[in-house]
C-alpha positions in Angstrom: 27.1 43.4 -50.9 28.1 41.3 -47.9 30.6 38.5 -47.3 30.4 35.1 -45.7 31.9 35.0 -42.2 33.1 31.4 -42.8 34.8 31.5 -46.2 34.8 35.2 -47.0 33.0 34.8 -50.3 30.8 37.7 -51.5 27.1 37.0 -51.2 24.0 39.0 -52.2 21.9 40.8 -49.7 18.9 38.4 -50.2 20.9 35.2 -50.1 20.2 32.9 -47.2 23.1 30.5 -47.8 26.6 31.0 -49.1 27.2 29.9 -52.6 30.7 28.7 -52.0 30.6 26.8 -48.7 26.8 26.5 -48.1 27.0 28.3 -44.7 23.7 29.6 -43.3 24.1 33.4 -43.3 21.4 34.2 -40.7 23.3 32.6 -37.7 25.4 35.8 -37.6 22.8 38.3 -38.5 23.4 39.7 -42.0 27.0 38.5 -42.1 29.8 41.0 -42.6 29.9 44.0 -44.9 32.5 44.6 -47.4 34.8 46.3 -44.8 35.0 43.1 -42.7 33.1 44.5 -39.7 30.1 42.5 -38.3 26.8 44.0 -37.7 27.2 43.5 -33.9 30.5 45.3 -33.9 29.1 48.3 -35.6 26.3 48.7 -33.0 27.2 50.8 -30.0 27.8 48.8 -26.8 25.1 49.3 -24.2 26.0 50.1 -20.6 24.9 47.1 -18.5 24.6 49.2 -15.3 21.3 51.0 -14.9 21.3 54.8 -14.8 21.9 56.3 -11.4 18.8 57.9 -9.8 18.8 60.8 -7.4 18.6 59.7 -3.8 16.3 61.8 -1.7 17.6 62.6 1.8 15.3 61.8 4.8 13.6 64.8 6.5 15.6 64.2 9.7 18.9 64.3 8.1 17.9 67.5 6.2 17.0 69.3 9.4 20.2 68.3 11.2 22.2 69.5 8.2 20.4 72.9 8.4 20.9 73.2 12.2 24.6 72.4 12.1 25.4 74.1 8.9 25.8 77.5 10.7 28.7 76.2 12.8 30.5 74.7 9.8 30.7 71.3 11.3 29.1 68.1 10.1 27.7 65.7 12.6 28.1 62.1 11.6 24.8 60.4 10.7 23.9 57.1 12.5 22.8 54.3 10.2 19.1 53.7 10.1 17.9 50.3 11.2 16.1 48.4 8.4 12.3 48.4 8.7 10.4 45.2 8.5 7.3 45.1 6.4 4.1 45.2 8.3 1.4 42.6 8.2 -0.7 44.8 6.0 2.1 45.2 3.5 3.1 41.6 3.4 1.4 39.7 0.5 -1.0 37.1 1.5 -0.3 33.5 0.4 -2.5 32.1 -2.3 -4.6 29.3 -1.0 -6.9 27.0 -3.0 -10.6 27.7 -2.6 -12.6 25.3 -0.4 -14.1 22.4 -2.1 -17.2 20.5 -1.0 -16.7 16.8 0.0 -17.1 14.4 -2.9 -16.7 17.1 -5.5 -13.6 17.1 -7.7 -12.1 20.5 -8.4 -12.1 21.7 -12.0 -8.8 21.4 -13.7 -7.3 24.6 -14.9 -8.3 25.3 -18.5 -5.3 25.2 -20.9 -5.3 28.2 -23.2 -6.3 27.3 -26.7 -3.4 27.6 -29.2 -3.7 30.4 -31.6 -3.9 29.6 -35.4 -0.4 29.3 -37.0 -0.4 30.2 -40.7 1.7 27.8 -42.7 4.3 29.4 -44.8 3.5 29.5 -48.5 5.7 27.6 -51.0 8.5 29.6 -52.4 7.9 31.0 -55.9 9.4 29.3 -58.9 11.8 31.7 -60.5 12.5 32.0 -64.2 15.8 30.8 -65.4 18.3 33.3 -66.9 20.8 32.5 -69.6 23.5 31.4 -67.2 21.5 30.0 -64.3 20.6 26.5 -63.0 17.5 25.5 -61.0 17.7 24.0 -57.6 15.9 20.6 -57.5 14.4 20.8 -53.9 13.2 24.4 -53.8 13.2 25.5 -57.5 15.2 28.7 -56.9 17.2 30.1 -59.9 21.0 30.2 -59.1 24.0 31.4 -61.0 25.9 28.6 -62.6 29.0 29.6 -60.6 27.4 28.7 -57.3 28.0 25.4 -55.6 25.1 25.7 -53.1 21.5 27.0 -53.4 21.0 30.6 -52.2 17.6 29.7 -50.7 17.8 26.2 -49.2 21.6 25.5 -49.2 21.3 22.3 -51.3 24.2 21.2 -53.4 24.0 22.3 -57.0 26.7 19.9 -58.2 24.3 17.5 -60.0 21.9 20.1 -61.3 22.0 20.7 -65.1 21.4 23.9 -67.0 18.1 24.7 -68.7 16.4 21.7 -70.2 16.7 21.4 -73.9 13.4 21.6 -75.7 12.2 18.3 -77.1 12.4 18.4 -81.0 9.3 17.7 -82.9 8.4 14.1 -84.0 9.3 14.7 -87.7 12.9 15.7 -86.7 13.2 12.8 -84.3 12.4 10.3 -87.1 15.3 11.4 -89.3 17.7 12.3 -86.4 20.7 10.0 -85.9 20.4 8.2 -82.6 23.1 9.4 -80.2 24.6 7.3 -77.3 23.0 9.7 -74.7 19.5 9.0 -76.2 19.7 5.4 -75.2 17.6 4.5 -72.2 19.6 2.8 -69.4 18.2 0.8 -66.5 19.5 0.3 -63.0 21.0 -3.0 -62.0 18.3 -5.5 -61.0 15.5 -3.5 -62.8 13.1 -5.6 -64.8 11.2 -4.1 -67.6 7.4 -4.6 -67.8 6.6 -7.8 -69.6 3.2 -6.4 -70.6 5.0 -3.5 -72.4 7.3 -5.9 -74.1 4.4 -8.0 -75.3 2.6 -4.9 -76.7 5.7 -3.9 -78.5 6.1 -7.3 -80.1 2.4 -7.3 -81.2 2.8 -3.9 -82.7 5.9 -5.0 -84.6 4.1 -8.1 -86.0 1.2 -5.9 -87.1 3.5 -3.5 -88.8 5.3 -6.3 -90.7 1.9 -7.7 -91.8 0.8 -4.3 -93.0 3.9 -3.8 -95.0 3.5 -7.3 -96.7 -0.1 -6.5 -97.5 0.9 -3.1 -98.9 3.5 -4.7 -101.2 1.0 -7.3 -102.4 -1.6 -4.6 -103.0 0.9 -2.4 -104.9 2.3 -5.2 -107.0 -0.3 -4.8 -109.8 0.3 -1.1 -109.9 4.1 -1.5 -110.3 3.9 -1.3 -114.0 1.9 1.9 -113.8 4.5 3.4 -111.4 7.3 2.4 -113.8 5.4 4.0 -116.7 5.0 7.2 -114.8 8.7 7.3 -113.9 9.8 6.6 -117.5 7.5 9.3 -118.8 9.1 11.8 -116.5 12.6 10.7 -117.6 11.5 10.8 -121.3 10.4 14.4 -120.9 13.5 15.7 -119.3 16.2 13.6 -120.9 17.9 14.1 -124.3 16.5 12.3 -127.3 19.0 10.9 -129.8 18.3 9.3 -133.2 18.7 5.5 -133.5 19.1 3.8 -136.9 17.6 0.2 -137.3 20.0 -2.5 -138.4 17.5 -4.2 -140.7 14.3 -3.3 -142.6 11.7 -5.6 -144.2 8.5 -5.0 -146.2 5.5 -7.0 -147.3 5.7 -5.6 -150.9 7.2 -2.8 -152.9 6.1 -1.1 -156.2 8.5 -0.8 -159.1 11.2 1.8 -158.6 10.7 2.0 -154.8 12.5 0.0 -152.1 12.4 -0.3 -148.3 15.9 1.3 -147.9 14.4 4.7 -149.0 12.7 5.0 -145.7 16.0 5.3 -143.8 18.3 7.1 -146.3 17.5 10.6 -145.0 16.4 11.8 -148.5 12.8 13.2 -148.5 12.4 12.9 -152.3 12.8 9.2 -152.4 10.0 7.0 -150.9 8.7 3.5 -150.4 5.3 2.5 -151.7 3.5 -0.9 -151.3 1.7 -2.7 -154.1 -2.0 -1.9 -154.8 -3.9 0.4 -152.6 -1.5 -0.3 -149.7 -4.2 -1.4 -147.2 -2.7 -4.0 -144.7 0.7 -3.7 -146.3 3.5 -3.3 -143.8 7.1 -2.4 -143.2 9.2 -3.8 -140.3 12.5 -2.5 -138.9 14.7 -4.2 -136.3 17.3 -2.7 -133.9 20.6 -4.2 -133.1 19.9 -3.9 -129.3 16.8 -3.1 -127.2 16.1 0.6 -127.0 13.7 2.9 -125.1 11.8 4.2 -128.0 10.4 7.7 -127.3 9.6 9.3 -130.6 8.7 8.3 -134.2 8.9 10.9 -137.0 6.9 10.1 -140.2 7.2 12.0 -143.5 4.3 10.9 -145.7 3.9 11.4 -149.5 6.4 11.4 -152.3 8.2 14.6 -151.3 8.2 17.5 -148.8 7.6 19.9 -151.7 3.9 20.5 -151.9 3.5 20.0 -155.7 5.4 16.7 -155.6 3.6 15.8 -152.4 0.2 15.7 -154.1 1.3 13.5 -157.0 0.9 10.3 -154.9 -1.4 9.0 -152.3 -0.5 9.4 -148.6 -1.2 7.2 -145.6 -4.1 8.3 -143.3 -4.1 5.7 -140.6 -1.3 3.3 -139.6 -0.9 0.7 -136.8 2.4 0.4 -135.0 3.3 -3.0 -133.4 6.3 -2.7 -131.1 7.8 -5.9 -129.8 10.1 -5.9 -126.7 12.9 -8.4 -126.1 10.7 -10.5 -123.8 8.1 -10.9 -126.6 5.6 -8.4 -125.2 3.8 -6.5 -128.0 2.6 -2.9 -127.7 0.1 -1.9 -130.4 -0.8 1.8 -131.1 -2.9 3.3 -133.8 -1.8 6.6 -135.4 -3.8 9.1 -137.4 -1.7 11.3 -139.7 -2.5 14.8 -141.0 -2.4 15.2 -144.7 0.6 17.5 -144.9 4.1 17.6 -146.5 5.8 18.5 -143.2 7.1 15.6 -141.0 4.9 14.6 -138.1 6.2 13.5 -134.6 4.5 10.9 -132.4 5.5 10.1 -128.8 5.7 6.4 -128.0 7.5 5.7 -124.7 8.1 2.0 -125.0 11.0 0.2 -123.3 13.2 -2.6 -124.5 12.0 -2.4 -128.1 13.7 -4.7 -130.6 11.3 -4.5 -133.6 8.7 -2.0 -134.9 6.1 -2.9 -137.6 4.1 -0.2 -139.4 0.9 -1.4 -141.2 -1.1 0.9 -143.5 -4.9 0.9 -142.8 -6.1 3.8 -145.0 -4.8 6.5 -147.4 -5.5 10.0 -148.6 -6.0 10.7 -152.3 -5.7 7.2 -153.6 -6.9 6.5 -157.1 -6.0 4.3 -160.0 -2.5 4.9 -161.1 -1.3 6.2 -157.8 0.5 4.5 -154.9 0.6 5.1 -151.1 4.0 6.8 -150.6 6.0 7.1 -147.4 9.2 9.2 -147.7 11.0 8.8 -144.3 10.8 7.0 -140.9 13.0 8.4 -138.1 13.3 6.8 -134.7 14.5 8.5 -131.5 15.5 6.8 -128.2 16.3 8.2 -124.8 20.0 8.8 -124.2 
């Protein structure tokens, strides 16, 4: 770990710029180490003076020293006059080669420059969890740095890792945030062509919606029917008692009120064979009629049940408060137990039951109906 010579901040060994002040670290070598000593101070100082070489004594001086050395005296040596270089030793001046008249001398050939390899682009580094990317060079820097470690650019405006764009189905239901709004610089004019295209698309969408509503309008009743059927299936069914009951005819000893008294041993029977005879009930307020329970015959006891004729087919005519009639034909099973039929008609105010055929009819018998029970959606 080294430190910056300018601000003293710790920098990594491979950083080229200081992360605190942006100083270029290569001007002073590798900077300073952690002890505060520069790389130049640690290197030993070189001696500027060249090493001394042994000076050989001339032969004359050596002989004089040997001759006088026996007497122990030293004869002073006369300085030798400097010798001038001879003509043979002197370098000859360089002269241009002779050129023929009218001929231009060739210019000296300039050496061809060698191929210089361009430096490759710096690699794009992967971002870590706490790093930001430099815009100019793409280097990954710690988020604590103020300047890029590679090019020295300021990191003040650089953001962290870019948030991944959510899928389209999340953007549809996402609440629009203020930062999602697109802002334009002062004086910027949006493309008129794009605005026209957006307007055309908007008009086409509105037209498609209108056509869709028109096309779906006939199917609205079907959709309402499906919705009501689902509600009928999962909602609670409660009994509803009609406020009034009317019949086309009644045999002696029977009356229309027996159909609603809750007693299975008392019944209503029309005159004759009962074909096309009817009974009609009315409700005090419109109801969503979901079920009708019919107990046919004179009683729920099997022996008494067979003493009279029983309805086989009946037709129900249900009238809503707007006057709409819903007709449904019902076929009953010849049994003493009550039978339930699902209806699912809304806003019913009256129900008319008409007998169309009967089981076991013969002279002296009547077509008996013991009970009618109505159920509405709660």
